[in-house]
C-alpha positions as CSV (number, residue, x, y, z in Angstrom):
1,M,235.7,-99.0,240.2
2,T,232.8,-100.1,238.0
3,Q,233.5,-102.2,235.0
4,L,231.4,-102.2,231.9
5,N,230.0,-105.4,230.7
6,S,231.6,-106.2,227.4
7,H,228.3,-107.7,226.1
8,Q,226.3,-104.4,226.5
9,K,226.3,-102.0,223.6
10,P,225.9,-98.3,224.3
11,R,222.4,-97.1,223.6
12,R,222.2,-94.3,221.0
13,G,219.5,-92.5,219.2
14,R,216.1,-91.1,220.0
15,L,214.2,-91.8,223.1
16,F,211.1,-92.5,221.1
17,P,212.1,-93.7,217.6
18,E,208.5,-94.5,216.7
19,L,207.8,-90.7,216.9
20,T,210.3,-89.9,214.2
21,I,208.8,-87.9,211.3
22,S,210.1,-88.6,207.8
23,P,211.6,-85.7,205.9
24,E,208.7,-85.8,203.4
25,E,206.2,-85.4,206.3
26,Q,208.2,-82.6,207.8
27,A,208.2,-80.8,204.4
28,K,204.4,-81.3,204.1
29,R,203.7,-79.9,207.5
30,Q,206.0,-76.9,206.9
31,A,204.1,-76.2,203.6
32,E,200.8,-76.4,205.4
33,L,201.9,-74.1,208.1
34,E,203.2,-71.5,205.6
35,A,199.9,-71.7,203.6
36,F,197.9,-71.2,206.8
37,Q,200.1,-68.2,207.8
38,Q,199.8,-66.7,204.3
39,R,196.0,-66.9,204.5
40,G,196.2,-65.0,207.8
41,R,198.6,-62.5,206.3
42,V,196.2,-61.6,203.5
43,I,193.5,-60.7,206.1
44,F,196.1,-58.8,208.2
45,E,197.2,-56.7,205.3
46,K,193.6,-55.7,204.5
47,L,192.9,-54.6,208.1
48,R,196.2,-53.1,209.1
49,P,195.7,-49.6,207.6
50,Q,192.4,-49.2,209.5
51,L,193.6,-50.5,212.9
52,I,197.2,-49.4,213.1
53,E,196.3,-45.7,214.0
54,K,194.3,-46.5,217.1
55,H,195.8,-49.8,218.1
56,Y,199.5,-49.5,217.4
57,N,201.6,-52.5,218.7
58,W,198.5,-54.4,219.8
59,F,198.4,-58.2,219.2
60,M,196.1,-59.5,216.6
61,Y,194.9,-63.2,216.3
62,I,193.2,-64.1,213.1
63,E,191.2,-67.2,212.3
64,P,191.7,-67.5,208.5
65,D,188.8,-69.8,207.7
66,S,186.2,-67.4,209.0
67,G,188.1,-64.1,208.7
68,D,187.4,-63.2,212.4
69,Y,190.1,-61.4,214.3
70,F,190.7,-60.5,217.9
71,I,192.9,-57.6,219.0
72,A,194.1,-56.6,222.5
73,P,197.2,-54.7,223.9
74,D,198.2,-57.9,225.7
75,S,198.8,-61.2,223.9
76,M,197.2,-63.3,226.6
77,V,193.9,-61.3,226.5
78,A,193.7,-61.5,222.7
79,V,194.3,-65.3,222.6
80,Q,191.8,-65.8,225.4
81,Q,189.1,-63.9,223.4
82,A,190.0,-66.0,220.3
83,L,189.8,-69.3,222.2
84,E,186.4,-68.4,223.8
85,K,184.9,-68.2,220.3
86,Y,187.0,-70.9,218.6
87,P,188.3,-73.3,221.2
88,Q,189.6,-75.9,218.8
89,R,191.0,-73.7,216.0
90,R,194.5,-72.4,215.2
91,F,195.2,-68.7,214.8
92,A,197.6,-66.6,212.8
93,T,199.3,-64.2,215.2
94,F,200.4,-60.7,214.2
95,R,201.3,-57.4,215.8
96,L,199.7,-54.1,214.6
97,N,202.9,-52.4,213.4
98,E,204.7,-51.8,210.1
99,T,205.9,-55.4,209.7
100,G,203.3,-57.5,211.7
101,V,206.1,-59.2,213.5
102,C,205.5,-60.1,217.2
103,G,209.0,-60.4,218.5
104,R,212.7,-60.3,217.8
105,I,214.9,-63.0,216.4
């Protein structure tokens, strides 16, 4: 049977404590993400009535800074189109339906 050394303390905590993000930084990142998504939502709401009839349930990737959007029936095809034009950008993702939601929770 193995005995524990009484001088060793059990290790607890994160694997990489230097990567811990403060609550303030987390709140800032969350606010930035919500603002980014809202800019994409504005563009989506403008385009949805025109596109929903012919492209119902297709995926839509929007680059909010330029206003460009990419649609395809398959998510991977749409994101590939978007990344070809803007390889270093982030995209707001929507689905061309009544809510714009891509999946279920």
